[in-house]
N, C-alpha and C positions, 0 to 999 in steps of 0.2 A: 308854866310847864304844861304841856299837852297831856291829856289823860289817855290811858291805854297805849296800845302798841302802834307806832307809826309804821304802818304797813308798807308805804311807798319807800320810805327811807330804808327800812329793813330789807326790802327786796333788792334795792340797789347795792346795799352793803353785802348781802349774801352773794350777789352776782360777782362782785369783785373778789370776794373772799374765795369763791369757788375757782375763779380764774387763776389766782395766784397759787392755789393749791395744786391745780393741774401743772402750772409752771414749775412748782417745787418738785414734783415727781418727775417731770420731763427733764429736769436739770441733771439727773443722774446719767442721761445719755449725751449731755452737752460736753464736747471735748473729751469724750470717753477715753480713758487711759488704758494702756496695755496691762499695767499692773495696778489694779484698784485697791489692793490690800496693803496700803501704806498710808501713814499719816500725811505724807506730802500730798497725796491725792485726795483723801477724804477730808482732812483737816485744813489743807492749804490750797485746794483747787489745782493741784499739780504745779503750783508756783508759776502759773501761766497767764495771769490776767494783765491786760494792757492798761493804757492810761484811763480810758473812759470807764471800763469795767471797774477798775480800782477806785476811780472817783465816785461812782455810784455806790460801790460797796462801802467805802469809808464814810460817805455821806449818810448812807442808810444805817451804818454802824454807830455814828456819833450823834446824829440828829434823830432821836427816837420818839416813840409815842409819848414818853414821859416828858421830853422836851416840848412837844406840841401842846401837851396839857399843862405842865407845871410852870413853864416860863411865863406865859400870860397869866396863869393863876397867881403867881407871885406878884405880878403887877397889879392884878385885881385886888389882892389882899393888902399889899404893903406899899404900892406906888413905885416910883422910879428906882428904888433900891433893887427891885427885881431885874433890872436891866444889866446886872453884873455879868450875866451870861454873854452879853454882846462883846464887851471889851476883852473878856477872857478868851473867847474864840478868835479874836483878832491877835492877841498876844501869842497864842499857841503856835501859829503857823511859822513865823520866823524861828521859833524855838525848835520845832521838829525838823525844819530844814537843815539845822546844824547836826542833828544826830540820827535821824531815821535812815538816811542813805548809808551811814556807817553800819548801823545795825543790820540793814538788809544785806550788805556786802558780806559781813562776817558770818551771818546766818546762812546765806546761800552757799558760801564756800565750805562750811563745816556741817551743813545739814541740820542746823538748829531749827526747831519747830516752835519753841517757846522762849520767853525772856530768861527763864530759869536755866534752860540749856546753855545760853550764852554766859550767864553768871557762873555756872559750874565750870565751863571751859576756860573762862577768863581768869578766875581766881582759884581754880582747883579746889573748890569747897562744895561738897554735897550738902553740908549744913546750911550754908548761905543760900544755895539753890533751893533747898526745901523751904526756907523762910519766905523767899520770894514767891514760890509756888503756892504755899498755904495762904499767904496774904492775897494773892490774885484770886484764888477760889473764894475766899471769904468776902472779898469786896465785890465779886461778880454776882453772887447769889441774890442779894437784895435788889440788885440792878435788874436782874431777870424778872424778879417778882413785880417790880414797878411797871414793866412792860405789860404784864397781865393785868395790873391795876388799870392801865390805860384802856385796854380792851373792855374791862368791866365797866369803866366809866361811860363808854360809848353805849354799851348794852343797856345800862341803867337809864340813860337819857332816852333811848329808843323805846323803853318800856318793856324790854325783853326779860323774862325770868320771873315776873310777878312782883308783888309787894313784899313788905317785911314779914307778913304772916304766911307767905308761901312756903311750902316744904323746901328744905335747904337744897335737896337734890334737883328739884325742878328749877329753883332760882338760879343755881350755879351750872345747870346743864349746858347752856350756850358756851360758857367759858371752858367747861370740860371738853366740849367738842372742838373748840378752837385749839385748846392745848393738845388734844390727841392728834389733830391734823399737823400741827407744828412739829410734834415729836416724831411723827411718821416720816415726813419728808426730809427732816434733818437727818434722821437715822439712815434713810435711803440715799440721799444725794450729797450729804456733807456740806461743805462751804459753797458748792456750786448752786445750791438752792437759794440761799439769801442773795448771792451775787446776781442771779437772774431776776428774782423778785424785786430787788432794789430799784430796777429800772421803772417798774410800775409804781412802786411806793413813792419815789422822788417826783415822778411826773405828776401824780395825783396831788402831792403836797404843794408843788409849785402852782398848779392850777387853782387849788383851793385858796391859797394865800393871795394870789393875784386877784381873784374874784372878790375875796373878802375885803381886801384893802381898798377896793373901789366901790363895791356894791353896798357894804354895810355903812360906811360914812355917808353915802348919799341918802340912805334911809333914816339916818340919825341926825341929819342937818349939817354935816360937814365936821371937819376936825376941830374947828374952833369950839363948836358945841360939845364935842366929845371931851376935849381937854378941860373945858369949863366945868362940866358935870363931875369929871374925875377929881378935879381940884377941890370942888365943894365937898365931895365925900371925904377926901383925906383931911381937909381942914376941920370938918365936923368931928372926925374921929381922933383929932389931936395929933395927926401924923405930920403936920407942918406943911401941907400942900403937896405939890407934885415933886418937889426936890427933897431928897433925904436931909434930915437935920445934921448939923456938923458932927454930933456925937456918933452918927452912923457911918461916917466917911471912912474911918479906919477899917470897919467891918467890910464895907463895900470893896475897898482896895485890896485888902488881904485875901478876901474870898475870891476876887478875880485872879490875882496872881497865883494863889494856891491851886485853884481849879485849873489854871493853864498848865501848871507844872504836872498836875496829876492826870490830865486827860489821856495822854498817850502812855501812861504807865498801866492802864487797864489792859488785861490780856486780849480782849476783843479788838482793841485798836491795833495791837501788834499783829494779831492773827491776820487781819485784813491787809496790813502793810506787807507782811512776808509772803502773801499770796501773789504779789505782782511779779512780773517776769524779768524786770531789770531795775538797776539802780536809778536810771534816768526816769522811769515811770514814777518813782517815789518823789524825785525832785520836781517833776512837772506837777504832780498832785498837790504838793505843798504851795504851789503858786496859784492854783485854780480853786482849791478848797474854800478860800475866803468868800467865794460866791454864796456859800451856805450861810455865812455870817450876815450877809445882806438879807437873806430870807429870815434869819432869826430875829433881826431888828424889826422887820415888818410883823413877824409873828407876835412879838412882845406887845405890839400896839393893840392886839386883840383884847388884852386885859383892860385897857382903858375903854374900849368899845363895849365890853360886857357891863361895865359900870354905867355908861351912858344909856345902854339899852335897858337898864333896870333889872338885870339878871339877879335873882335871889336864890342862892343855894346854901345849904348847910355845910357841904363839903366843897372847898374851893377848887378841887380837881374837876368838878363837874361844870365849872363856870363856862369854859369854852365850848364843850359839847352842847351845853344848854343854849349858848349864844347862837350856835349854828342852827339848832332846832327851832329857835324863835325867829331868826332873821331870814333864813334861806327857804326857798320852796322845798317841799318834802324831797323831791328827787335829788336836788343838789345837796341837801343835808345828808342824804345817803352817801353821796360821793365824798363829802367831808368826813363822815364817820368811817368810811372805808379807808381814807388816807391815814386816819389815826390808827385804825385797827391793823392795817398792813404795816404801818410805821412801828408797830410793836413786834410783829412777826420777824422782821428782818434782823434787828439787833438781838432779839431773844435767841434766835438760831445761832448767830455768830458767837454770842456770849456763852451759850451752852457748849459749843464746840471748843472754844478757847479754854474754858474751865476743864473740860474733859481732857484736852491735850496736856494741860499742866499736870493733872493727876496721873495720866498714863506715863508721860515721859519722866517726870521728876519725883513721883512717889512710887508708882507701880514698878517701873523699870529700874529706878535707882536703888530702891530699898526692898522690894518684894520679889521681883523676878528679873534679875539682871540679864538673863539670857533670853528674854522675850523676843520672839521673831517679829518682823514688821507686821505680819498678818495678825498675830496676837495683840500687838499694840493697837492696831486699828479696831479690832473687835472690842477690846476693853474701853477704848475711847468712845465708841458708839454707845456702849451700855452706860457708861458714866454720864454721857450727854443726856440720856433719858432720866437718870437718877437726879441730875442737877435740875432738870425742868420739873420733875415731880416734887422736889424739895421746894422750889419756888412756888409751885401751885399750892402746896400745903400751907406755905407761909401766907399766901394771899387769902386762902379760904378760912384760915383759923385765927388770924391776927387782925387787929385794927389797921386800917390803911395808913394812918399816921405813923404807926410803928415801922411799916415798910419804908416809908419816906425817910424816917430818922435813921434807920439802919443803912439806907443808901448813903446818907450824909456821913455816917460813920465809916462806910466803905471808902469814901473819898479821902478821909483822914488816913486810913490804913494804907491805901495804895500809894499815897504820896511818899511813904517811908521807904519804898523800893527805889526811889529816884537816885540816891547816891550810888548804889550798887550797879544799876543799869546804865544810867547816863554817864556817871563818873567813870565806870569801867570802859565805856566806849572811847574815852579820850586819854585815860591814864591808868597805869598799873600801880601807881604809888600807894593807893589805899591798901591797908592790910585787911585780909579777909575777916579776921576776928574783930577788928575795929568796926568794919561794916556791919557785922552781925550784932555787935553791942549797940551801935548807933541805931540800927533798925529796932532792936528790943526797947531801947529808951523811948524812941519816937512812938512806938506802938503802945507802950504802957502809959506814957503821959497823955497821948491823944485819947485813948479809951477812957481813962479815969477823968480827964477834963470834960469829955462829952457826957460821961455818966452824971457829972455834977450839974449839968445844965437842965434847968426846969422850964416848963412852958405852961400855959394855962390849962392844957389838957394832959400833960405828962409830968411826972415827978423827976424822971431821969431820961437822958438822951433826948431832951426837948429842943435841941438845936446844935449848931456847929460853931458858935461864936462865944468867946469868953474873954475876960480881962487878960491882956498879955503881961506876963510877969516882968517887972522892972520898967515897964512903959506906962501902964495904967490905963491904956486904951482898950476898947473891946475889939478883938480881931479874930480871924479865922483860926480855930484850934489846930487844923491840919498844918498850917504854915508855921505856927509856933513849934509844933512837934517836929517839923522838918528841920528847923533851925537847930533845935536841941540835938537831933539826929546827926547833923553835919558837924556840930561842935564836938560831940563825943567821938565821932569817927576820926576827925582830924587829930584830936589830942591823943587818942589811943594809938593811932598809927605812928605818931612820933615816939610814943613810949615803947610800943612793940618792936619797932625798928631799932630803937636804942638798945634793947635787951636781946636783939637778934632772934626774935621768935620765928619759928619756921613758917615760911610763906608757901602758898600753894604753887602748883606748876601752871603756867600760862601756856595753853596749847595754841594760842593765836599768834600771828605775826603782824607787823605793821602793814604789810601789803594786803592783808585780808580785809582791812577796813575801807579800802578804796577800790576793791576789785568789782568788776561788772560782769554780767552774763557774757559768755563767750571768751573771757580772758582765760589764759592757761591756768588750769587748776581750779577754776571756779565752779564748773558744772558739777552738780552733786549726783551721785549715782542713785538710781532707784532700784529697789527699795533702800531707804537710808539705814541699813543695818550698822553702818560704821559711824552713825551720827555721834558727835562728841569726840571723835579722834582727830588727831592733827593731820593735816594734808601737807 
């Protein structure tokens, strides 16, 4: 590790950070709308983005700074089991091809801004809608925090902020500045800011990975040498070499499947999806987004390179930034650090907007001020987006980083429990609203308690997301086990509730809503969306 501040790398980092800051503020003038005081404009970019903008926005949304840092860090620490992220991103795209176009169509026709809007309209249940909204907000908060952890990791490696004995304010000042800039342009420009910055972010990441996958192996003696050294480390550590032991294969498979089911349940994924201008844009994106999975596979290899390069860090999240610091010329290390830093800003902005939209539409409007005007909705959403980011910042500055990571894993378990209501509702009205709510509650309680009982070498509780699957005896992903329990309870109770003729909610949608496209009769939503949630 180099001593002191890496001035050249810091200079390059600051240059790119200032460039995207300018872009973030200029984005408020990009495709400027006649009526800016609506969530359609601030929170969904006017539902106007085409194929390439949506592709960059979704890519910037899903492949975050945490991905850049944590996926190769998992390889660095645990070997090939960290590759689970690659198959799950391959599994997810055929899955979303089946339901995202349907969600876009019904949302566009009825003016839905969030998944909870759809759930309320489909099942006629504000209680179920509230459950989905609260789950989305809870799952998103630690995810935002991890983006700030990614920025902090880069700053630490560059030597910015001083050592452990430095005054806390001086040490955290660079992160506070980055947070302030992020908060300001998100408040000003809404979803247009991360949409514009995503172009820069993804271009930088592709450049860095392309250079790293060629340049670093040349310096380390080739991939044969890299894999040999990695294999030696895992064997010496008792990990069984490069390939996971048979006992870990259930964990690997269930984690991949569960993560694939959960990815597009996150509010930020849906927000980016609903910002597109047509159903066809969504369908095209599900066919070209797998290009990011290729990038992810190459990115994962950096974990093996960090081992071969002899990178030694006490915090695994620093392994890849430290690899870049050690292997690249200072100026290109700055480019790599900028890619990670900007890779945090884009998803953090989208996540805060998505969480704010959930609060505004499904808590504030549904339960606090039902007669809120579109202008009031937008104002509340802007303020809540700031509060969400402040909460994430406090989380990062006051808690151990491993806690943030474990709470993000818990968020994945939680958000998966909204799958039956959202995806099930897109294809059938058979499920009873009370059964869905009960299934959600069972999945949430089981998942939380099971995760609470998992210990790690550094933590007594919430030490991981895998535990023995009841009745099978194999170690598997807690989220998927909770999801199965959720579905079983939902199906059984639906039969019971229908048998006793329990009152069902009113479905405000029609079959035609789920296949409608922009330009079809009755599809265009009026702005501002004051009638959102009413039947057309």
